[in-house]
N, C-alpha and C positions, 0 to 999 in steps of 0.2 A: 810072801811078795816074788814068789816064786815065778820065774819066767819074765820079770821086769828088770831090768838093768838099770843099776844100783847108783847113785852119784856118791863118791867118796867125800864126804865132808868131816873135816878134821876140826874147824874153828866155827862156832854159830856165834854171829852177834845178836846181841839181846837189847832190844828196845823196851823200856817200860818207865812206869813211874816212878819218882824220888821218895811219891806217896805212900802208904801203904792202902789206900782207899777203903770204903765203907764196910763191905764185904768181907769177911774173915778167908773165903776163898778165894781171893786174889792173892793174898797172902799162903796160903797152903797150896795153889798151883805155881807159885814162884820157887816155892821149897823143892816142890816135884820136878819141876822140870829139871833144878838144879842136879836132883837126884839122877833124872834120865839123861842127863848129859854126861856127869860123874860116871854113871856103869856103860856108858856107849862110848866112852875114852873121848870125849868129845871136850873139846877146847874152848873159852870163853871170851869172848870182846864185848865190852858194854861200855856205859858213858862213864865211869868210875864213881869211886864214894860208898858210902855203905848206908844210904838212906834209904827207905822205903821198898818196894819190891826189887830193885836194883842191888840192896844190898842184901836182901834173901836170897837169889840166885846166885851172887858171887861166892857168896859165904860158903853155901852148900858145893858148890862143884870147885870150891878150894879144897875142901874136907875130901874131898874124893881123890885130891893129887893130880890135877889138872890144871893146867896152865890158865892163868885168870889176867886179863890185859884190860885195865881202865884207860880209857883217852878221855882227856878232859881238859876244856880249857882252863887256863891260866889264870882266870879269874874266879874260878870257882875254888880253888884253893888256897885264896885270902883270907885269913882268920879261920879257916878249918871250916868251911861253909856246909861241905859237903860231907864231912867225915872221910876217915881214912881209907883207900883203896884198897880191897882184898885181893895180892897179886901187884903184881907189875903196874906200876904208872908210867903213861905218855902224856906229858903235857904241850898241849897244842895253844897258838895264838888268838883263834876262831873258831865257831861253832860249822862251820862250813868245812875247816880244815881238818876239823875231829870228823867229819860224816865221811868224806874222802877216806881219811885213814882206815877209817871202820870198813867202807865198802873195798878196799885195798886187801886187809888183812884176813878178811873173813870168806867164808867158802858160803854160807847161807844168811837170811835172817827171820830173827823171830820177834813179834810183837806182842807183847803182854799187855794188859790194862794201863792205861796212861793217859796224860794229859794233851797239850799244845803241843809239846817237845816229841813226846812219843807220836804222834801222831805224823808231825812234820817229817821225822827220821823215816818213817814207813811209807808216806806218800813222795818223800824224795827220793828212796831205794827204788820204788816201783816206778817212777817217771824216768829215772836213768836206768831201769831194765828195758822200759818201751822205747827209751833211744838207742839200744844196744851200747849204752856204757859200759853195761857189766851184766852177764846170762844166767847169776846165782839165783836160787830159788828164795821167793819170801811168803811167811805166812802169819796167819795173826791164831792167838791159841786163845780160842773163844770161850772164855769161860763163863759160866752161867749168863750165856747168851750176849756178853758186855759189846762184842761186835755187830751184833745183829743189825742194828740201826746203820751202820758204816756199811755194811754190807748191801744192806739191802739200796743203800742209796748208791752205790756202785752200780750196783744191776740195774737200778733206776736211770743212770747217766748211761749205761747201754741200750736201755731202751729207746732214750732220747739221741741215740747216737754220737755222744760225745765221747764216749770209749767203744773201742772197737772191740767184739769178740773175743778175737785173739788177743786181745791186751789184757781183757779180763781173765785170761789164765794167768796171768801175773801171780795174782795175789791168791794164796791158798789158806784154806780155813781149816783148823779141825777144833774139838771139843777138849782133845787130852794130848800130851804131852807127848806120850810114844806114837799117835797116831799123827801127830805134826812133824814130828822128824821123820817118820816113815814117807809122808808124802812129799817132804822137801830132797829125802834120796833119791825117790824114783821122778821126780820134776822133769822135764825134756822142754827147754827152752823154744819158743817157736818164734823168732824175730819179724817184724814184719819185712818185706821184701825191700818196699822203698827205704827204711830206718834204717835196715842193716848196711845200705849205702854211706851212711853217715862217717866221715872218719874222724877220730875222735883222738888221733895218736899227738902229744905234744908237740911234733915236731911238724905236725900239720900246718902250713901256710894259710889253708883254706879249705873249707868244708866243699863237699860237691854240692853242685847246684841239681835239684830234686823237682822233678816236675809230682807235685802233689800236694793232699792239705792235710796238714797236721792236727791231729786230733789231740791233742793233750790237753 
């Protein structure tokens, strides 16, 4: 990465399935991502518990003596539904509170294969980046083409002018964990000039009036 300014990433939030998936490659890539984070001395933020790919990543990061933080809705902890969190655990009341805390405590975001919950978390972070709520890098680890269909759909939405080319750059993809972390570190935010005028401070009593067409 010679000649490229590198973003300092200390904590990465990983979104992924609470199942292991059909392809053993998904489990292998989750273990390998944990290895990469551990060797690069990057701490993990995740959704808590020890099920599926979430458990694979968190276990390996903890084995490398890096900090692991699970942020989990209290409802999931009843009857030990998702298993014991590997590392420190913070319980929250709602799914939205969980996502906000993940955003605030992380420097970047990675999505591994997963279902509706993973996709919700991924696109929530993308839309918040588009709205300039945060400027942190977001990527998908596209193992065995798992995200090919999703990436094609996003490109289709760009062609149909529902997503701007500038906004498309928010979503990074790579086929290996090392390549993806490198891309996250090299990411440079390009906020929309109009959307960057939005005021999201909790103390703001009102948002600026903007003469624009939101493509969300």
